[in-house]
C-alpha positions, 0 to 999 in steps of 0.5 A: 500500500502506498500513502502520501495522505493523512493518518486519518485516510490511512486509518479508514483504509486499514480498518477495512482490511483488518477483518479480512482473513486472507491478508498475509502481509500488509506493508504501508510505504509512506511518503507523507510529511508525518510518519503515520506509524506514530499514531497507527502502529499500536492500533494496527500491529499487524501492519509493517510501516515504511516511512520515507522522509525524502522525496520519493515518487509513488512508483518507488514507494509502491515497489519498495513495499512489494519487496517486503511481502512474501505472498505469491499474489500481491495486491496493491491499493492506495490510502485513498482506496477503501477496499470492499469487505471481500477484497482480499478473497476476490483478489486471490480468486481472480488470480486462481481463475487466471493462472497465466495473467501477470496482473489483474485490474480491480474495479474502482467506485466513486464515493457516495459523498464525493465533492465536485473535485473528487468526481473530477479526479475520479472521471480523469483517472478511474472512470474506465475502471468502474465495475463491472470490468469486462477486459483489461489492457492496463491496471491502476495503482488504486486497485490492482494485483500482481503475481510475484514472479511476473513483477520480479521479472520486471526488476529493471523497470521497478528499479527505474521507478516505472509506473504500472502502465509500463509493466503492462506495456511490456507484458502486452509486448510479450503476448501476456494478457491481463485479467480482471478482478471483481475485488472493488474499492471506493475512491475517497479523495483526500486532495485539495484543489492545489495539490490535485492540480500539482499532482496531475501536472507532475504525473503527466510530466513523469509519464511522458519522460519515462516512455522511452521515446526517441527524439522523433516520437517526442516531437510528434507527441509534443505537437499532439499535446495541444489537443490532448486535454480534449481527447482525454476528456472525451475518453473519460466521458465515453468510459463513464457513459459506457458504465452508466455514470454520466449523470453521477459524474457530471458535476465533476466535468469542469474539474476534469477538463481543468485537470486534463489540461494540466496533465497535457501541459505536464506531458508536453514538458516531459517530452521537451525537458524530461523528468524534473530535476527534483523528485516530488511526493504527490 
């Protein structure tokens, strides 16, 4: 589990995992300003807390936590996710049903009390993962799971701090198919608008910088960045429409357009200038 959130958000997430018998190791790789173990270690004695007090990217936090686990199947969530009561059991069942799949994508639901900003973030990032998931071409870090031998075989990507999408792209290139899981989580946003905007910009820049493109490809994608915000928003709305969520997510459309515009600006910066010189915890 990765966390850059408050101890309150992490407490809710861990409380949902607490009664689930199938959990083996629970590791929290945390990059928040204050080590949550000071407040939560006694309450959740079965959790291993790993606090990082220097700027570290979310993928680096995530992969460092996976290295501390023992199971053949490793589930991944973030502190903004509230897992369903049967999340562990359904995650394991998905891998048992799909023994050749290196990873399984899980569903993400919007919170019932989500703000307009929260709905906008959900629309941008998770609408295409709204259940039911019929197929998966990628996974999202809020709710996914991996077979240990599959992610350990991508150790070069893990050491480079690659995002999970890059692992999925490699597996697709190797002819491996991802599977879906009916283990769901609820996305409970903890970001204010300033941090949400900064996060989208830096995620977009990091994504572009880490794609491994040559100069010609970077130039082509840089030119396409002008239309990227509109394209992303169209895809978001299309995904929401397919899942019957348009009316539910409509109040967040304005924020989604803003956040997608910021993401596009981040991508453009990443193609032109590469990764930022200073790491940021987002």
